[in-house]
C-alpha positions as CSV (number, residue, x, y, z in Angstrom):
1,M,-2.2,6.2,-1.4
2,W,-5.3,5.8,0.7
3,C,-5.8,2.2,-0.5
4,L,-2.2,1.4,0.6
5,I,-2.9,2.9,4.1
6,I,-6.2,0.9,4.3
7,V,-4.5,-2.4,3.4
8,V,-1.7,-1.8,5.9
9,A,-4.2,-1.0,8.7
10,M,-6.4,-3.9,7.8
11,S,-3.4,-6.3,7.8
12,W,-2.3,-5.1,11.3
13,L,-5.8,-5.3,12.6
14,T,-6.1,-8.9,11.2
15,T,-2.7,-9.8,12.7
16,F,-3.8,-8.7,16.2
17,N,-7.2,-10.3,15.9
18,V,-9.1,-7.0,16.1
19,I,-11.0,-7.7,12.9
20,N,-11.9,-11.2,11.7
21,T,-11.5,-12.1,8.0
22,Q,-14.0,-15.0,8.5
23,N,-16.6,-12.2,8.2
24,K,-17.5,-12.3,4.5
25,F,-17.9,-8.5,4.2
26,I,-14.5,-7.8,5.9
27,Y,-12.9,-10.4,3.7
28,Q,-14.3,-8.9,0.5
29,I,-13.1,-5.5,1.4
30,Y,-9.6,-6.7,2.3
31,N,-9.4,-8.9,-0.8
32,F,-10.4,-6.1,-3.1
33,M,-7.9,-3.7,-1.5
34,Y,-5.2,-6.3,-1.7
35,R,-5.8,-7.0,-5.4
36,I,-5.6,-3.3,-6.1
37,T,-2.3,-2.7,-4.3
38,E,-0.4,-5.9,-4.8
39,P,0.6,-5.3,-8.4
40,A,2.3,-2.1,-7.4
41,L,3.9,-3.6,-4.2
42,R,5.2,-6.9,-5.7
43,P,8.1,-5.3,-7.7
44,I,9.2,-3.3,-4.7
45,R,9.2,-6.4,-2.5
46,R,11.5,-8.1,-5.0
47,W,14.2,-5.4,-4.7
48,I,14.2,-4.6,-1.0
49,P,15.9,-6.9,1.6
50,N,13.9,-8.8,4.2
51,F,13.8,-6.9,7.5
52,G,12.6,-9.8,9.6
53,G,8.9,-9.7,9.0
54,I,8.6,-6.0,8.6
55,D,7.3,-5.0,5.2
56,I,8.4,-1.5,4.3
57,S,7.2,-1.7,0.7
58,P,4.0,0.3,1.3
59,V,6.2,3.1,2.8
60,I,8.5,3.1,-0.2
61,L,5.5,3.1,-2.6
62,I,3.9,6.0,-0.8
63,L,7.2,8.0,-0.9
64,L,7.5,7.2,-4.6
65,L,3.9,8.4,-5.3
66,V,4.5,11.6,-3.4
67,F,7.7,12.2,-5.3
68,I,5.9,11.6,-8.6
69,R,3.0,13.8,-7.6
70,N,5.3,16.7,-6.6
71,L,7.4,16.2,-9.8
72,M,4.2,16.4,-11.9
73,K,3.1,19.6,-10.1
74,E,6.5,21.2,-10.6
75,Y,6.7,20.4,-14.3
76,G,3.0,20.9,-14.9
77,S,3.1,24.5,-13.6
78,N,6.1,25.2,-15.9
79,L,4.2,24.1,-19.0
80,V,1.3,26.5,-18.5
């Protein structure tokens, strides 16, 4: 979940020219985080409609992860 939040924040900061991806260290961090999160976000982006440049796939993935975590806690406590 934290990787998703970092990628979203870095993409916003890059868009508004707060951070510069020309910096090799920043680029390596962003590229690493992008490669970690993109395989999970790509299938979601295929199913949701285009909202005019607003990408809500990270929000959907975070909600899905929270749901799965809560589901595992619920059923995990019943097994013990």
